[in-house]
N, C-alpha and C positions, 0 to 999 in steps of 0.2 A: 437422510436428506444431503448432498453432496453437491459439492460446486467441480468447474471446470474453469480455470485460466487458462488463457491464450496470449501466448506472449507474441508482438507482434514485431521485430527486430528490426526497423528503421526509422529513420531520423532525417529533417532535412538538413540538417547541421549539429554539431555537438556542442554542448553546452558544456560549460568548462570548470564544473562543478560535479560534472554527473560518470558515473563508471559502469551503469547499467549495460547490458549487451546489447548493439546496435552496429548497424551498417548504415553509412550515409551513400552508398550504392544503392538507387530504387528500382533497378531495372529486373528484379527477379522475382518482385509482389507475386505475380500470377503463379508463378513456381514454389514459392514457398508456401501458398493458401494450397496449393494442390498437396504438397507434403503435410501439414499440419491433418489438414481432411485424413491424409492416410494413417497418419499416425492416430488419430480419433478413434475410426473404424478398426485399426490394429490394437489398440489398447480399450477396448468397448467392455472387457472385464474387471479392468483393476478397480474398480468400484464396486466389486460384487453386483452388479445390477442395482445399486441403490438410485432411486429417482433423483436425478439435476434439479436444484433448489436455484442456484447461483450460475452467472456465469460473468467473465470480468475478462476482458481485453485491456492487456497493457504492454508496455515495451521499452523503450522504444517507443513510436509515436502512431500508436492504434488509428488515429482519425486522416494519416496517412493513405490507409489502406481504402482501394476504390470501396463503395458500397456493395458491388457485386460480388467482391469478394468476400465480405463480412457475411453477405447471404449464403454463398456459398460454405461459408464455416459453419453458422447457425443450421442453415439444411442439414449439414451432415450429424451434427449433434440430434437433431431431431430423429433421425433417420436409426441411428447407431446407439442412444440411450434412452431410456428411459426419463421421458421430463414435465416439468411440472413449474417451469420457471417463474420464480419470483423477482428476479432483478438482474438484470442485464447491462452490465455499466461498461462504459466504452472509453477509456482514456485520451484526451483531444487538450491539442493545443489552440488557443485563442483564433489566430491566423487560418484555422484549418475550417471553420464553421460556416460554411456558408448556409443559407438556406435550404438549398438543395439538398447538401447533404444532411443537415438537418433532419430534413421530413423523410429522409430515405432510413436514415437512423430510426428513426419513429416507427416508420413502416414495417420495421423489421424486428421489432419491439425493443429494440435498445429504448430504455425508461430511465437510465441515469449518467450521463455525461459527467467526468469528472475532467473539470479544467484546469490545466497548470499555467496559472497565473503568475507565480511565486514572488512579484513582487507589481504595485503598481507604480513603480518609479522608473522614469525613462532610463536614468544613468544605470542604475541599478542591474535593469535589463539587457544594456547593453554588455554592461559588463559580465554579467552571464553566459553572455552570447546566444539568448532570447533569440527564436525568428519572430516575433511579436511586439507591438506596442501595447502600452497602458492602453490608449484608446481602443483597439481592438480588442483587448479585454473588456472591457466594459460594453464594447459593440456587440461582442459573443455572447453575454451574458443577456444582454436583449432579445437576441434572436432566440436564444433558448426560451427563453419567456415566450415570445409570439409565436414559437411553433406550438406550445404546448407542453414542453417539459415542467413537468410540477414538481422534478428533485434532482438537483446537479449537485457537485460538490467542488471548492476551491482550493486548491493546493497552495502554499505559502512556505516561504523561505523565510527565517529572522538567522540573528545571529552576525548581519550583515558588519563589519567594523566601524565603527562610528562615533563621534566624539560624545551622543547623548543618541537617546532611544527614539527621539522624535521619526526618524524613516518607519521604524516598527510601528510606531504608534499610529503614522498616516497610512501606511500598510493594513494594519488591521482594521482602523477604522474605517476605512474605504470597503473593504472586504464584507465588512457588516451591514454595513449600507447596503450593500449591494444584495441583503438578504436570502443568502442561499440557504437550503437546507442542512447545508453539511460543510465542515472547513477542516482540511487535513494540513497539520503544519509538522516542517521538519528544520532541523539546526542546520546551518551552513557547515557540511566537513569538508575537510581537505582530506581525499581520495590520490593516494599515491601517483595510480594511471592516468590522473589526468591535468590538463591546462593548469589548473588551481594548485594541485599537488605541486607541479614543475616550477611556479610561480612562488611559491613558496620555500622550495629547496634552493633556490637561486638568489630569496631575500627581497622579490619583487611583490610577497602579499605575505602581511601579518595578520592571521586570526584574530577573532576578537577573544578576550580573557573569559575564563568561563565564570568566572562571578555576571561579567555583562552579559554572557549567554542567559544563565540564570535569571538574569533579571528581567529578561524579555520573555522567559516561559512563563514567571511571575505577571508579566501585565496579561500577556495571553490569557490565562485564567481567568483575572480579574473582567475583563473587557467581553469575553466573551459568556461569561456567567450573568454578568447584568443585561445583558440582550437574549439572554432563555437559553442558549447553549449548553448542552450537558458533556461533560468531559467523559466521553464512557470507554475511552483508552487515552493512553500518555498522550499519543499525537493527533488524536481524532475528537472531534467536537460536534454532535449534530442535535438539531431540536427533536424533541422527545419520538417522533415518530419517522425520523431522517435516518437515524442508524445507518451505515453501510452495512448490509446484511451477509455480504461476501467475506470482507474480511473480519466481521465479527466472527463470521465461524472459523476462521484462520485459529483467531484468539481462541477458541472455546475445544481446539482440536478434533474440528469436524473433516471427515476426509475431500481429498480433493485431488483430481487429474490435470496436471498442467503440461501442457502440450506445445510444441514451438521451441527454438533455440535456448537454451539456458533456463526453460521453465523448470520448476521443480515441483514433486507432488508426495502427496502423503496418504496412504491409504487407514490410517488410524494406529498402525502401529511401526511401521517403517516409512522411512524418507526416500528419494530417490531424486536423481535431475538428470537432464539433457545436455547437453555438450554447449559450453559458450561457442560456439564458431558455426555460420551461415552452412558455408561449404561441406561441412564436416556434418552434421545434419542432415542436409538434404540430399545428398551422394549415397548415405546410411539409407534413409529411407526409399530411395527409387532403387536400390537393390532389396526393398522389404524388411528389414532388418531393424529392430527399433533401439535406439540411440538413447536405451538410458541407463544408466548406473544406480542402483540399489545400494539405501546406505542401513543397512542391520540395527536399528537401534538396541541399546540395551534398556534393563529395567528402568533403570538409576537413569540413562538419558532421556529416557520418557518422561519420568516425573521432574526432573529439570526441566523440559520443558514445560509440562504444566504449572510450575514454578513461576517459570520467564515470563511464559505469556499469561498467564493469568493473573497476577500481578500488575499488571498494565493497564487493567479494564477495572472497569465499576463493578464487576461481579466477583473479584478479588477469586481467592484458593476455599477451596473446604479440605477442612481435615479430617474431615470423615470417610471423605472420596480417598483420598492419600493414602489413609490408613486402610481400608477396603481393597484398595485397587492397584498399591503398590505394597502391603504390607509396612510401611513406614509410620511412627509416631513422632509426629516432626514436633510436635508439643510438647513431648518430653525432652526427645536429643538437642531440639534446638531452642530451650527452654533460657538458658542464661539470654544468648541473641535476641530473641523474642523481646526480652525484658526490655536490654537495651535499648532497642528501637521504641519501642513502646516508650519507653522513657522522652526519648528524642520528640515525640508526640507523630511520629509518621505511620504510626498504623490506627487501622478502625478495625474493629472487631463486632461482629452482629452472633453470638455464641460460638461456632467453629468455624464460622468464615471470616476470612482476612482479606481486608481489602485496604487500598492504601490514602492517605489523608493528603488535602490538597500541595503540602509540602513534601509528602515523602513520593510523593509522583514523579518530582524533581530526579527521584533517586529509583526509581524502578527495577533497573536493571541490577544497580549495585546491591539492593537488597535482597532480590532475588536470588543473586549468585553467592550471598552470604550464608544463605539456606538447601543452598544444594547440599546431594548429598555425595 
């Protein structure tokens, strides 16, 4: 089973922290939908006829796309691919969630809205330049429930510099009170080509200290665990039957096709990406050329990706799989490093399967890098 990711590269306004690819010029939506459909048609053999299990509309702000354009894209997938969808996710901003839109999404088979809440604090939302208010966030959640969505996810950002952890505790407590099936959280990161990056260079913004951010991560782990959420991936917490299937497949190395500007794809062995340029993307496809650059991975790069993604998850990595598929004996080659990490209490062993402890998850990427070949 495989997945399809569709990048919708439009936003109403630019969030001050965001460096994802998007445009605030909204007059080319119909043209973009047409070229996304053309790309879907032209790349129908990329997944070697594997059935499509999950579809994910990301961005950008997919909830800005009129339902008729979402329907056009889903119709194209149904025509061009062997599809047996079990999950269709659409990222949405709270201010876009009208009852009419929600009903339209549900009728199209979209069953998992992912809501970009980020914070329930009005001043923080203004600082981030979000288009919605805290009241709209709560209203959006209520509307989604009333329309009949049985699962949805909330996105939150932690690490906003403060004198104490009160803001983060309030945000997280409110999110848990709303009782979503899934919570994704992301640390506030200063990216160079953003307003936040510009303010930081000019000394107008000072990011939180690493220890402060780490403490908020630990608060997150504690409060979500008490509420019954499972940290099945470093950034993602779900109730037992509400894990995000599409993203879980990413971390497990399942192939996926990415369409739209800046979208990435993985065929099981190699990766590739479309250009992060709307005009170039549209022009290329209008000339019936696929704007896709392949990144051929070496065996070592594939193994390192397996380590990096696997150690972020509840399921961890399997040293027998590593030996069988990559012909590497990391238990022997990395024996000293593994022993040092074990002594720190970062590792959890189950026979030859390795996952990370609660404290180890805070260092997941660094631990993986230490095991790279």
